[in-house]
C-alpha positions as CSV (number, residue, x, y, z in Angstrom):
1,M,119.1,137.6,-71.1
2,Q,119.2,136.2,-75.0
3,R,118.5,138.6,-77.4
4,L,115.9,138.0,-80.0
5,I,115.2,140.4,-82.8
6,I,111.4,140.4,-83.9
7,A,111.2,141.7,-88.0
8,T,109.2,143.8,-87.8
9,H,108.8,148.1,-87.6
10,N,105.3,147.5,-86.1
11,A,105.6,148.4,-82.3
12,H,102.5,147.6,-80.8
13,K,103.3,144.0,-81.7
14,T,107.1,144.2,-81.2
15,R,105.7,145.2,-76.8
16,E,103.6,142.6,-77.4
17,F,106.3,140.1,-77.7
18,A,107.8,141.3,-75.2
19,Q,105.3,140.7,-72.9
20,L,104.6,137.6,-74.0
21,L,108.2,136.1,-74.0
22,G,109.3,137.7,-70.3
23,G,111.9,138.8,-69.3
24,E,113.9,135.4,-70.3
25,F,114.7,137.7,-73.5
26,K,115.8,141.0,-74.5
27,V,113.3,142.0,-77.8
28,V,114.4,144.4,-80.0
29,D,112.9,145.0,-83.5
30,L,113.7,146.4,-87.0
31,R,113.3,150.1,-86.2
32,A,116.8,149.9,-84.6
33,H,117.8,148.9,-88.7
34,P,116.4,151.1,-91.3
35,E,119.0,149.7,-93.8
36,I,116.9,146.7,-93.9
37,A,113.6,147.5,-96.3
38,P,110.2,145.8,-95.2
39,Q,109.9,143.0,-96.7
40,A,107.0,142.3,-99.9
41,E,104.6,139.5,-98.4
42,N,103.9,137.4,-101.8
43,G,103.5,133.9,-100.0
44,Q,100.2,132.1,-100.2
45,T,100.7,131.2,-96.5
46,F,101.4,132.5,-93.5
47,A,104.7,130.3,-93.5
48,E,105.4,131.1,-96.2
49,N,105.6,134.9,-95.2
50,A,106.7,134.7,-92.2
51,T,110.1,132.7,-93.6
52,T,110.7,134.9,-96.6
53,K,110.6,138.1,-93.5
54,A,112.9,136.6,-90.7
55,I,115.2,134.5,-93.9
56,N,115.7,138.5,-95.3
57,A,116.1,139.9,-92.0
58,S,118.0,137.4,-90.8
59,K,120.9,137.7,-93.5
60,N,122.4,141.4,-92.4
61,I,121.7,141.1,-88.6
62,S,123.9,139.0,-86.1
63,G,121.4,136.4,-83.5
64,L,118.5,134.4,-83.8
65,V,115.2,136.8,-86.0
66,I,112.0,136.1,-85.6
67,A,109.4,136.6,-87.8
68,D,105.5,136.6,-88.0
69,D,102.7,136.3,-90.1
70,S,99.4,136.2,-88.4
71,G,95.8,137.1,-89.5
72,L,92.3,136.2,-89.3
73,E,90.1,133.5,-91.0
74,V,86.2,134.1,-91.2
75,H,84.1,131.5,-92.2
76,S,81.7,132.4,-93.7
77,L,84.2,134.5,-95.9
78,S,85.8,131.3,-97.0
79,G,88.7,131.8,-95.0
80,A,89.7,136.1,-95.5
81,P,90.4,138.4,-95.1
82,G,93.3,135.8,-94.2
83,I,97.3,136.0,-95.7
84,F,95.8,139.7,-96.9
85,S,94.3,140.7,-93.6
86,A,96.7,143.9,-92.6
87,R,96.1,145.4,-96.5
88,Y,92.1,144.0,-97.3
89,A,90.9,147.5,-97.7
90,G,94.1,148.3,-99.7
91,N,97.9,148.8,-99.2
92,N,97.8,151.5,-97.3
93,A,94.7,150.3,-95.4
94,K,94.5,151.4,-91.6
95,D,93.2,149.5,-89.2
96,E,89.7,151.2,-89.1
97,Q,89.5,150.8,-92.5
98,N,90.1,146.9,-92.6
99,V,87.3,145.9,-89.5
100,E,85.1,148.3,-91.6
101,K,85.3,146.0,-94.8
102,L,85.3,143.2,-92.9
103,L,82.1,144.3,-91.2
104,R,80.6,145.6,-94.5
105,E,80.9,141.9,-96.6
106,L,79.8,139.7,-92.9
107,A,76.4,142.3,-93.3
108,A,75.8,141.6,-97.1
109,L,75.6,138.2,-96.5
110,S,72.5,136.2,-97.0
111,P,70.8,134.8,-94.9
112,T,72.4,135.6,-92.1
113,P,76.0,134.5,-91.9
114,S,77.7,132.3,-89.0
115,R,80.6,134.8,-87.8
116,R,83.1,131.9,-86.7
117,A,86.6,132.5,-87.2
118,R,89.9,132.0,-85.5
119,F,93.2,134.5,-85.6
120,R,96.3,132.1,-87.2
121,C,99.6,132.6,-85.9
122,V,102.7,131.6,-88.1
123,L,106.2,132.3,-86.5
124,A,109.9,132.1,-88.2
125,I,113.1,131.5,-86.5
126,A,116.1,132.0,-88.8
127,R,119.2,132.8,-88.3
128,R,121.9,133.7,-90.9
129,G,120.1,133.7,-94.1
130,K,118.8,129.9,-93.3
131,L,115.4,129.3,-91.1
132,I,116.0,126.9,-88.4
133,D,111.6,125.9,-87.2
134,T,108.3,127.2,-87.5
135,V,106.0,127.0,-84.9
136,E,101.8,127.9,-84.8
137,G,99.3,129.0,-82.8
138,S,95.6,129.9,-83.6
139,V,92.3,130.8,-81.2
140,E,88.7,130.3,-82.3
141,G,85.9,132.9,-81.5
142,N,83.5,134.9,-83.5
143,I,83.4,138.3,-84.6
144,T,80.6,140.9,-83.5
145,E,78.4,143.2,-85.2
146,E,80.1,146.8,-84.4
147,P,83.6,147.2,-82.9
148,R,84.2,147.2,-79.5
149,G,87.0,148.5,-77.0
150,A,89.8,150.6,-77.3
151,D,93.0,148.5,-76.8
152,G,94.5,146.3,-79.0
153,F,95.0,147.0,-83.0
154,G,93.5,145.3,-86.1
155,Y,90.9,142.7,-85.3
156,D,90.7,142.7,-81.8
157,P,87.8,144.8,-81.6
158,V,85.6,142.9,-83.4
159,F,87.0,139.3,-81.7
160,V,85.5,137.6,-79.4
161,P,87.0,134.3,-78.5
162,A,85.6,131.0,-77.9
163,G,84.2,131.0,-74.3
164,F,84.0,134.9,-73.2
165,D,81.8,137.4,-73.7
166,H,84.9,140.3,-74.6
167,T,86.3,141.3,-77.7
168,F,90.7,140.9,-77.1
169,A,90.2,145.2,-77.0
170,E,87.4,145.1,-74.1
171,M,90.2,142.8,-72.4
172,P,93.7,143.7,-70.0
173,A,96.2,143.1,-72.0
174,E,97.9,140.1,-69.5
175,L,94.4,138.2,-70.6
176,K,94.4,138.7,-74.0
177,N,97.8,137.9,-74.2
178,H,96.9,134.5,-72.4
179,L,94.9,133.5,-74.8
180,S,95.6,135.1,-78.5
181,H,96.8,132.9,-81.5
182,R,100.2,134.8,-80.8
183,A,100.7,133.6,-77.3
184,R,100.0,130.0,-78.0
185,A,102.6,130.0,-81.0
186,V,104.9,132.3,-78.4
187,V,104.2,128.9,-76.6
188,A,105.6,127.1,-78.6
189,L,108.6,129.7,-79.7
190,R,109.9,129.6,-75.7
191,E,109.9,125.2,-76.0
192,R,111.8,125.9,-79.5
193,L,114.5,128.3,-78.4
194,R,114.6,126.5,-75.1
195,R,116.1,123.5,-77.0
196,M,118.5,125.6,-78.9
197,Q,119.7,127.2,-75.7
198,P,122.7,124.8,-75.6
199,Y,124.0,125.9,-79.6
200,L,123.4,129.3,-79.4
201,P,127.1,130.9,-78.0
202,N,128.6,129.3,-80.7
203,D,126.4,130.9,-83.1
204,S,127.6,128.8,-85.4
205,I,125.4,127.4,-89.0
206,S,127.9,123.4,-88.3
207,A,125.7,123.4,-84.5
208,E,122.0,123.4,-85.7
209,P,119.9,122.0,-83.5
210,P,118.3,119.4,-84.3
211,L,114.5,119.6,-85.1
């Protein structure tokens, strides 16, 4: 079983990664490493933020580190909240506050705005302070007029994926984990990790797998 360190202190995110990756991987996160402070997200793109987080954590932990940056891009808001999704309503905002601000800004637009949106996720893979690769996944959908559902987190209660009638927060975890942006990014991650496996036992920078 391959051990992967997810560069997050978010238990919800870690559990979702564990469900998506399955029993082939042992998933842990930074809650077991209090000496590693959360990395500021100062990049201009999801890829920049994910890369910075992965490299920073991998300097202090042996093994492969996976970091993600993900968020919601709303067409009528010119791609907002985008990289600011987790702190849209402020640096210490709760999920509910971010959702409230999003719905308030959409409701204020005139004429009636498009509610098209997409979730995007970029995953960065690093080891010993060096970036190995990045992979990405996305899912298209629409924003509801009010939150629906009690499961999920973030903007899940207001996002309906294309072709469905229920929000991510109304769906069983198994279905959401099949459709989500993170699920699609993890499909690419699993393939990338399989290509790396022959190189992993030595954990040697000189034996990096081909990109």
